[in-house]
C-alpha positions as CSV (number, residue, x, y, z in Angstrom):
1,M,146.6,212.1,-128.6
2,I,142.9,212.7,-129.0
3,A,139.8,210.4,-129.2
4,L,138.5,209.9,-132.7
5,F,134.8,209.4,-133.0
6,Q,135.0,208.7,-136.7
7,G,137.0,206.1,-138.5
8,D,137.3,202.4,-138.1
9,I,139.5,200.5,-135.7
10,D,142.2,199.6,-138.2
11,H,143.0,203.2,-139.2
12,V,144.9,205.8,-137.2
13,Y,145.1,209.6,-138.0
14,L,148.6,210.9,-138.0
15,P,150.1,214.4,-138.4
16,Y,151.1,215.2,-142.0
17,E,154.7,215.9,-140.7
18,F,155.1,212.2,-140.3
19,A,154.3,211.6,-143.9
20,K,156.9,214.2,-144.9
21,L,159.6,212.2,-143.0
22,W,158.5,208.9,-144.4
23,L,157.4,209.5,-148.0
24,P,158.9,211.2,-151.0
25,L,156.8,214.4,-150.9
26,K,157.3,217.9,-152.0
27,E,153.9,219.5,-151.5
28,D,153.3,221.2,-148.1
29,S,149.6,221.9,-148.4
30,K,146.2,220.1,-148.5
31,E,147.2,218.8,-151.8
32,G,150.3,217.2,-150.2
33,I,148.1,215.5,-147.6
34,K,146.0,214.0,-150.4
35,I,149.1,212.8,-152.2
36,A,150.5,211.3,-148.9
37,N,147.2,209.4,-148.3
38,D,147.1,208.1,-151.9
39,L,150.7,206.8,-151.6
40,A,150.0,205.1,-148.2
41,K,146.9,203.4,-149.7
42,E,148.6,202.4,-152.9
43,S,151.6,200.8,-151.1
44,N,149.3,199.2,-148.4
45,L,151.4,200.9,-145.7
46,Y,151.3,199.9,-142.1
47,V,152.6,201.6,-138.9
48,L,153.0,200.3,-135.4
49,L,151.4,202.0,-132.4
50,N,152.8,201.6,-128.9
51,R,151.6,203.1,-125.6
52,Q,153.9,202.7,-122.6
53,P,154.1,200.8,-120.3
54,S,154.2,197.8,-122.7
55,L,152.6,195.3,-120.3
56,H,151.3,192.8,-122.8
57,R,150.6,192.2,-126.5
58,H,147.8,194.7,-126.7
59,S,150.2,197.5,-125.8
60,I,151.5,197.5,-129.4
61,S,149.4,197.1,-132.5
62,S,149.6,197.8,-136.2
63,A,147.4,200.3,-138.1
64,R,146.9,201.8,-141.5
65,P,147.7,205.5,-141.5
66,I,145.6,208.4,-142.6
67,F,147.4,211.7,-142.6
68,W,145.7,215.0,-141.5
69,E,146.6,218.6,-140.8
70,N,146.3,218.3,-137.0
71,K,149.4,217.9,-134.8
72,T,148.0,215.1,-132.7
73,I,147.4,211.4,-133.2
74,G,143.7,210.5,-133.8
75,L,143.0,207.2,-132.0
76,P,139.7,205.3,-132.6
77,I,137.7,205.4,-129.3
78,M,137.2,201.7,-129.3
79,L,140.9,201.1,-129.0
80,C,141.4,203.0,-125.8
81,D,140.7,200.1,-123.5
82,G,143.2,197.8,-125.2
83,F,146.0,200.4,-125.0
84,G,145.0,201.5,-121.5
85,A,144.7,205.0,-122.9
86,D,142.8,208.1,-121.9
87,F,143.1,211.7,-122.9
88,D,144.6,213.6,-120.0
89,G,147.9,214.1,-121.9
90,D,148.7,210.6,-122.9
91,S,151.3,210.1,-125.6
92,M,152.0,207.2,-128.0
93,A,154.9,206.2,-130.1
94,V,154.4,205.6,-133.9
95,Y,156.9,203.4,-135.8
96,L,157.3,202.9,-139.5
97,P,158.7,199.4,-140.3
98,V,161.0,199.9,-143.2
99,D,161.2,197.5,-146.2
100,Q,157.7,196.3,-145.9
101,D,157.9,193.1,-148.1
102,E,155.1,190.6,-148.4
103,D,156.2,188.5,-145.4
104,L,156.3,191.6,-143.2
105,K,153.0,192.9,-144.4
106,R,151.4,189.6,-143.7
107,E,152.7,189.8,-140.1
108,L,151.6,193.4,-139.8
109,K,148.2,192.6,-141.0
110,S,147.9,189.9,-138.4
111,M,148.6,192.6,-135.8
112,L,145.6,194.8,-136.8
113,P,143.0,195.4,-134.0
114,S,140.3,193.7,-136.2
115,N,142.4,190.5,-136.1
116,N,142.8,190.6,-132.3
117,P,139.4,191.5,-131.0
118,F,139.8,189.6,-127.6
119,R,142.1,190.0,-124.7
120,I,145.0,187.6,-124.9
121,G,144.8,186.9,-121.1
122,T,141.2,186.1,-120.7
123,G,139.4,186.0,-124.1
124,E,137.2,188.9,-123.2
125,L,136.6,191.9,-125.5
126,T,139.6,194.2,-125.9
127,F,137.6,197.0,-127.4
128,S,136.2,199.8,-125.3
129,V,132.5,199.4,-124.7
130,T,131.8,202.2,-122.3
131,Q,130.6,205.8,-121.8
132,D,129.0,207.3,-125.0
133,L,128.8,203.9,-126.7
134,V,126.9,202.2,-123.9
135,Y,124.7,205.2,-123.0
136,G,123.5,205.5,-126.6
137,L,122.5,201.8,-126.7
138,Y,120.8,202.1,-123.3
139,R,118.7,205.0,-124.3
140,K,117.8,203.5,-127.7
141,R,117.4,199.8,-126.9
142,G,117.7,199.4,-123.1
143,L,121.1,197.7,-123.3
144,N,123.4,198.1,-120.3
145,S,127.2,197.7,-120.4
146,K,127.1,193.9,-120.0
147,K,124.4,193.4,-122.7
148,A,126.3,195.8,-125.0
149,K,129.5,193.7,-124.7
150,E,127.5,190.5,-125.4
151,E,126.0,192.1,-128.5
152,L,129.3,193.3,-129.8
153,T,130.9,189.8,-129.2
154,K,128.2,188.2,-131.3
155,I,128.7,190.8,-134.1
156,I,132.5,190.0,-134.1
157,E,132.0,186.2,-134.2
158,N,129.5,186.4,-137.1
159,S,131.3,189.1,-139.1
160,N,133.1,188.8,-142.4
161,D,134.4,192.4,-142.0
162,I,134.9,193.2,-138.3
163,S,136.2,196.7,-139.0
164,K,133.3,197.7,-141.1
165,D,130.6,196.1,-138.9
166,L,132.1,197.7,-135.7
167,L,132.1,201.1,-137.3
168,K,128.4,200.7,-138.1
169,W,127.6,199.6,-134.5
170,Q,129.7,202.5,-133.1
171,N,128.0,205.1,-135.3
172,E,124.5,203.9,-134.2
173,S,125.5,204.1,-130.6
174,L,127.0,207.6,-130.8
175,A,124.1,208.9,-132.8
176,A,121.7,207.8,-130.0
177,A,124.0,209.2,-127.3
178,K,124.0,212.7,-129.0
179,E,120.2,212.9,-128.7
180,S,120.3,212.1,-125.0
181,E,121.3,213.9,-121.7
182,L,124.8,212.6,-121.2
183,S,126.4,215.6,-119.5
184,L,125.6,215.9,-115.7
185,D,126.1,218.9,-113.4
186,L,126.5,218.9,-109.6
187,C,122.8,219.5,-109.0
188,D,121.9,216.4,-111.2
189,I,124.1,214.2,-109.1
190,A,123.1,215.7,-105.7
191,L,119.4,215.2,-106.5
192,M,119.9,211.9,-108.4
193,S,118.0,213.2,-111.5
194,E,116.6,210.9,-114.1
195,A,119.6,211.5,-116.3
196,T,122.0,210.6,-113.5
197,K,120.1,207.4,-112.8
198,S,120.3,206.5,-116.5
199,V,124.1,206.9,-116.5
200,R,124.3,204.8,-113.3
201,D,121.9,202.1,-114.4
202,S,123.5,201.8,-117.9
203,G,126.9,201.2,-116.4
204,S,128.3,203.7,-119.0
205,R,130.2,205.7,-116.5
206,G,131.5,204.9,-113.0
207,K,130.6,202.1,-110.6
208,P,127.5,202.0,-108.3
209,E,129.6,202.9,-105.3
210,H,130.8,206.1,-107.0
211,F,127.2,207.3,-107.2
212,V,126.7,206.5,-103.6
213,Q,129.8,208.5,-102.6
214,M,128.7,211.4,-104.7
215,A,125.0,211.6,-103.7
216,E,124.4,209.6,-100.4
217,G,127.6,209.4,-98.3
218,I,131.2,208.2,-98.0
219,D,132.2,205.2,-95.9
220,L,135.4,205.9,-93.9
221,D,136.1,202.5,-92.4
222,G,132.7,202.2,-90.8
223,R,132.1,205.9,-90.2
224,R,129.7,207.7,-92.5
225,A,130.8,211.0,-94.0
226,E,128.7,213.5,-96.0
227,A,128.4,212.9,-99.7
228,F,130.7,214.8,-102.1
229,A,127.8,216.6,-103.9
230,R,126.5,217.9,-100.5
231,G,129.8,219.1,-99.2
232,V,132.4,217.3,-97.1
233,S,133.4,218.7,-93.7
234,K,137.0,219.8,-93.0
235,E,137.4,217.0,-90.4
236,D,136.2,214.3,-92.8
237,Y,138.5,215.6,-95.6
238,L,141.6,216.6,-93.7
239,G,141.1,214.7,-90.4
240,R,141.0,215.6,-86.7
241,R,144.0,217.1,-85.0
242,D,144.6,214.0,-82.9
243,G,144.8,212.0,-86.1
244,L,142.8,209.1,-84.7
245,E,140.2,208.8,-87.5
246,V,140.6,207.9,-91.1
247,N,140.1,210.9,-93.5
248,I,139.6,211.2,-97.2
249,A,142.9,213.1,-98.0
250,S,145.2,210.7,-96.2
251,R,143.5,207.6,-97.6
252,S,143.9,209.0,-101.1
253,R,147.5,209.9,-100.6
254,T,148.2,206.4,-99.2
255,G,146.6,204.8,-102.2
256,L,148.7,206.9,-104.6
257,I,151.9,206.2,-102.8
258,D,151.2,202.4,-102.6
259,K,150.5,202.2,-106.3
260,K,153.9,203.8,-107.1
261,L,155.7,201.4,-104.8
262,H,153.9,198.2,-105.7
263,V,154.1,198.7,-109.5
264,A,157.9,198.3,-109.3
265,E,157.5,195.0,-107.5
266,A,155.0,193.8,-110.1
267,G,157.4,194.7,-112.9
268,Y,160.0,192.5,-111.2
269,F,157.5,189.7,-111.0
270,T,156.9,190.0,-114.8
271,R,160.6,190.0,-115.4
272,K,161.2,186.8,-113.5
273,L,158.3,185.1,-115.3
274,V,159.5,186.1,-118.8
275,E,163.1,185.2,-118.1
276,F,162.1,181.9,-116.7
277,L,159.6,181.0,-119.4
278,Y,161.6,182.3,-122.4
279,P,162.6,178.8,-123.7
280,V,159.0,177.4,-123.9
281,Y,157.5,177.5,-127.4
282,V,155.2,175.6,-129.8
283,T,157.1,172.9,-131.7
284,E,154.5,170.9,-133.5
285,E,150.8,170.8,-134.3
286,D,149.7,167.7,-132.4
287,C,151.6,165.4,-130.1
288,G,148.8,162.9,-130.3
289,T,148.4,162.4,-126.6
290,D,145.2,160.9,-125.1
291,D,146.1,162.2,-121.7
292,G,144.9,165.4,-120.0
293,I,144.0,167.1,-116.7
294,E,141.0,165.8,-115.0
295,L,138.4,168.4,-114.1
296,N,135.6,167.0,-112.0
297,Q,132.4,168.9,-111.2
298,S,133.3,169.5,-107.6
299,F,136.6,171.0,-108.5
300,I,135.1,173.3,-111.2
301,Q,132.4,174.4,-108.8
302,H,134.9,175.1,-106.0
303,L,136.9,177.3,-108.4
304,A,133.7,179.1,-109.5
305,L,133.0,180.0,-105.8
306,R,136.4,181.5,-105.7
307,K,135.6,183.7,-108.7
308,Y,137.4,181.6,-111.3
309,S,135.0,180.7,-114.1
310,L,134.7,177.7,-116.4
311,E,135.5,180.0,-119.3
312,R,139.0,180.6,-117.9
313,L,139.6,176.9,-117.7
314,I,138.3,175.7,-121.1
315,L,137.5,178.5,-123.6
316,G,139.6,177.9,-126.7
317,R,140.8,174.5,-125.4
318,Y,140.3,170.8,-126.4
319,V,138.4,168.7,-123.9
320,K,136.6,165.4,-123.6
321,R,133.4,164.6,-121.7
322,P,132.8,161.0,-120.5
323,M,130.8,160.3,-123.6
324,D,133.3,161.8,-126.1
325,K,135.7,159.6,-128.1
326,E,137.5,162.6,-129.8
327,W,138.8,165.9,-128.4
328,M,136.2,168.6,-128.7
329,L,137.2,172.3,-129.3
330,V,135.4,174.7,-126.8
331,T,134.2,178.0,-128.3
332,R,131.8,180.7,-127.1
333,S,129.0,179.2,-129.1
334,N,129.2,175.7,-127.6
335,L,130.6,176.5,-124.1
336,N,127.3,175.7,-122.4
337,N,127.5,172.1,-123.7
338,F,130.4,171.5,-121.4
339,R,128.9,172.7,-118.2
340,N,127.7,170.4,-115.4
341,C,129.9,167.5,-116.4
342,D,133.3,166.1,-115.7
343,L,136.0,167.0,-118.2
344,L,139.4,165.9,-119.5
345,L,141.5,168.9,-120.6
346,R,144.3,168.7,-123.2
347,S,147.1,170.6,-121.6
348,P,150.8,171.6,-121.8
349,V,151.1,169.8,-118.4
350,K,150.4,166.4,-120.2
351,C,151.8,167.3,-123.6
352,A,153.8,164.5,-125.2
353,S,155.9,166.6,-127.6
354,S,159.4,165.5,-127.9
355,G,162.3,167.8,-127.2
356,E,163.2,170.1,-124.4
357,N,160.7,173.0,-123.8
358,G,158.4,172.0,-126.6
359,I,154.6,172.1,-126.5
360,C,152.2,171.2,-129.3
361,S,149.6,173.6,-130.7
362,K,146.6,171.3,-129.8
363,C,147.6,171.0,-126.2
364,A,147.9,174.8,-126.1
365,G,144.5,175.3,-127.7
366,L,143.5,178.6,-129.5
367,E,145.3,181.9,-129.1
368,L,142.6,183.8,-127.2
369,S,143.1,187.2,-128.9
370,S,142.3,185.9,-132.3
371,M,140.7,182.5,-131.5
372,K,143.1,180.9,-134.0
373,P,145.5,178.0,-133.4
374,F,149.0,178.8,-132.1
375,R,151.6,178.7,-135.0
376,I,154.6,176.6,-134.8
377,G,157.4,178.7,-133.4
378,S,155.1,180.8,-131.2
379,F,156.8,181.7,-127.9
380,L,154.1,180.5,-125.6
381,G,156.4,180.9,-122.6
382,V,157.0,184.6,-123.2
383,L,153.3,185.1,-123.8
384,S,152.5,183.4,-120.5
385,G,155.0,185.5,-118.6
386,H,153.7,188.7,-120.0
387,T,150.1,187.8,-119.4
388,I,150.4,186.7,-115.8
389,G,152.7,189.7,-115.1
390,E,150.3,192.2,-116.6
391,R,147.6,191.0,-114.3
392,G,150.0,191.2,-111.4
393,T,150.6,194.9,-112.3
394,Q,146.9,195.6,-112.3
395,L,146.6,193.8,-109.0
396,S,149.4,195.9,-107.5
397,M,147.4,199.1,-108.2
398,K,144.3,197.9,-106.3
399,T,143.7,198.7,-102.6
400,F,143.2,195.9,-100.2
401,Q,142.3,196.0,-96.5
402,T,145.5,194.2,-95.3
403,G,145.8,195.9,-91.8
404,S,149.1,197.2,-90.5
405,S,151.1,194.7,-92.6
406,G,150.3,196.6,-95.8
407,F,150.4,195.1,-99.3
408,S,153.4,193.3,-100.8
409,M,153.4,192.2,-104.4
410,Q,156.6,190.2,-103.6
411,R,154.6,187.9,-101.2
412,V,151.8,187.4,-103.8
413,S,154.3,186.6,-106.6
414,S,156.1,184.0,-104.5
415,E,152.8,181.9,-104.4
416,F,153.1,181.4,-108.2
417,F,156.5,179.8,-108.0
418,K,155.7,177.2,-105.3
419,A,155.7,173.7,-106.7
420,E,152.9,171.1,-106.2
421,E,152.8,167.5,-107.4
422,E,149.6,168.0,-109.5
423,F,148.3,171.0,-111.4
424,S,144.9,170.7,-109.8
425,S,146.5,171.1,-106.4
426,Y,148.5,174.1,-107.6
427,L,145.4,175.8,-109.0
428,K,143.3,175.0,-105.9
429,R,146.0,176.6,-103.6
430,L,145.9,179.8,-105.7
431,A,142.1,179.7,-105.5
432,D,142.0,179.1,-101.7
433,R,144.6,181.7,-100.8
434,S,143.5,185.3,-100.4
435,I,145.5,188.5,-100.9
436,E,144.7,189.5,-97.3
437,G,145.7,186.1,-96.0
438,I,149.1,186.2,-97.7
439,M,149.8,189.6,-96.2
440,R,149.0,188.2,-92.7
441,G,151.5,185.5,-93.3
442,F,149.4,182.6,-92.2
443,S,148.1,180.0,-94.7
444,K,144.8,178.5,-93.8
445,S,144.9,176.8,-97.2
446,E,147.7,174.5,-96.0
447,A,145.2,173.1,-93.5
448,G,142.6,172.6,-96.1
449,C,140.7,175.8,-95.3
450,V,139.7,178.6,-97.6
451,E,141.0,182.1,-96.6
452,E,138.6,185.0,-96.4
453,G,139.2,188.0,-98.6
454,S,140.1,188.4,-102.3
455,P,141.1,185.1,-103.9
456,V,144.5,185.2,-105.6
457,L,143.3,183.2,-108.6
458,G,140.1,185.1,-109.1
459,T,141.9,188.5,-108.6
460,I,144.8,187.7,-111.0
461,D,142.1,186.3,-113.4
462,V,144.1,184.9,-116.3
463,A,143.2,181.9,-118.5
464,S,144.4,178.6,-117.1
465,I,146.6,177.9,-120.1
466,Y,149.3,180.4,-118.9
467,L,149.4,178.9,-115.4
468,E,149.7,175.4,-116.9
469,V,152.7,176.6,-118.9
470,L,154.3,178.0,-115.8
471,F,153.5,174.9,-113.8
472,R,154.9,172.6,-116.5
473,H,158.2,174.5,-116.7
474,L,158.5,174.5,-112.9
475,K,158.2,170.7,-112.9
476,D,160.6,170.3,-115.9
477,T,163.3,172.4,-114.3
478,R,162.6,171.0,-110.8
479,M,162.0,174.4,-109.3
480,H,160.2,174.4,-105.9
481,T,160.6,178.0,-104.6
482,E,161.2,181.5,-106.0
483,G,164.6,181.5,-104.5
484,E,165.6,178.4,-106.5
485,L,164.2,180.0,-109.6
486,K,166.2,183.2,-109.2
487,K,169.4,181.2,-108.6
488,R,168.8,179.3,-111.8
489,L,168.2,182.5,-113.8
490,S,171.5,183.9,-112.6
491,D,173.5,180.7,-113.3
492,P,175.3,180.8,-116.8
493,R,175.5,177.0,-116.9
494,E,171.8,176.8,-116.6
495,V,170.6,179.5,-119.0
496,G,173.8,180.8,-120.7
497,I,176.1,183.7,-120.0
498,F,174.2,186.3,-122.1
499,S,170.9,185.4,-120.3
500,A,172.3,185.2,-116.8
501,L,174.1,188.5,-117.0
502,S,171.1,190.2,-118.5
503,F,168.9,189.0,-115.6
504,E,171.0,190.0,-112.6
505,K,174.6,190.2,-111.7
506,S,175.9,186.7,-111.6
507,G,178.7,185.6,-109.3
508,S,178.9,182.2,-111.1
509,S,180.5,183.8,-114.2
510,E,183.9,184.1,-112.4
511,K,184.0,180.3,-112.0
512,I,183.7,179.5,-115.7
513,G,186.9,177.9,-117.0
514,I,188.8,179.0,-120.1
515,G,187.5,177.0,-123.0
516,E,184.4,175.8,-121.2
517,E,181.4,175.6,-123.5
518,I,178.3,177.3,-122.3
519,E,175.1,176.9,-124.3
520,E,172.8,179.9,-124.7
521,K,169.2,178.6,-124.3
522,S,167.1,181.7,-124.4
523,P,165.5,182.9,-127.7
524,K,166.6,186.4,-126.9
525,A,170.2,185.3,-127.0
526,N,169.6,183.6,-130.4
527,Y,168.0,186.8,-131.7
528,A,170.9,188.9,-130.5
529,L,173.8,186.7,-131.2
530,R,172.7,184.4,-134.1
531,P,170.0,186.3,-136.0
532,G,170.6,184.3,-139.2
533,E,169.6,181.1,-137.4
534,V,166.3,182.2,-135.8
535,D,164.1,180.6,-138.4
536,K,165.9,177.3,-138.0
537,W,165.7,177.6,-134.2
538,V,162.0,178.1,-134.1
539,G,161.3,175.3,-136.6
540,K,160.5,177.4,-139.7
541,E,163.2,175.8,-141.8
């Protein structure tokens, strides 16, 4: 896979060998490539791109193929961030959906990057705005990374052709970057040349602390070591023989090992979330409720101090201010109108939809990746599980100063399954608890205190809607602890035989009597065992 500096975000360049497998071709030359591209364009062909691990929706996307003579996949550079891709040997899977009828093409079109410009978990840009793109704008117009993202967001919101407008923006940025000093050598960094300062100040590459480590010095738990560009001593890099001081090599190895171990725990966290939330889906457009979650200013400000913004609470949601008679939709353009006032938030927690596991589209708000309403039949529970779990995986790969106890994703994940009477109390507890405090095992938040360190809520950093879905289902199923949740997911009478056995080995299955009826409640069971009834089950018939 290589970075593609030309081409819009909805097209991917694929080896011609793929076309020979997929299309009725005889030519094996440049003429054959032209014929293949003509056939793909005439038939409005789509492919699916997937980069593992598939942590969330952005890990798989549709694209329109362009075939070329190279043996690699040409991925538009602005898609790297969404896929979590770089170019140190990354590979991607490409799938060709067969029998692309009009219904399937409509679904594939909705999966194009131009139709999903924002992150499903937070509503922030999913496109890569970094390195060459940022540096070019910084040298041409003085825009740093933050300003460049704001400009791109405005272009997307006002565009009638996102793919075309983003390509124009990209080409302008790259053209400016080509005329500037973007490559740095060791002397540039050691002396902090003007070119190095431009890269640092633009935010196009690295974090401020990286430049400090390269040019000024390295902090080793309070002890100052020489900077990388000036040469690191053997003792600072490998450590003293007595092993009493922290050194660079051991700290790096510890970080790498911890990541490998903790990612497995985060994967199990995602699995529990998805298995538990599978049944929750959108059943109607509007339940008609006038109820909602009360968000007073003191509560909102407290969350902000714990690094959880107002955007995470209300972007894409329906709210009421004290003076409003009707529900108001919050968008990026009117978000500031809802600051500094008390709010009532339409929420799955207060949704009045009839039927088990049902939530209405209006209580769910807009789907943050596209800023469009959730469709009836959307599996909001699965989306919530994937989104919270993906952020848990990212959290597990960070390094925290937790002392001798070390980091445990299992301890963090258990906090999300603890029940509270009210959602505001649930959210406040997650805000007040810190990663470091959880590792120490003592909860100051239970005594009404805020723990020092990295706030759980601000570090996980997902939109409130997904936590509301989890909280609602915990209440509906009367779950109070993670242990109770795991027991439920392993009980065939609660979730069905297929679902229980696919989660973990279940001892309850031996007690099921002959002729006893067990209902399969999970959508995955319906997809696997009754594919002909899926449309009826999700309300499309």
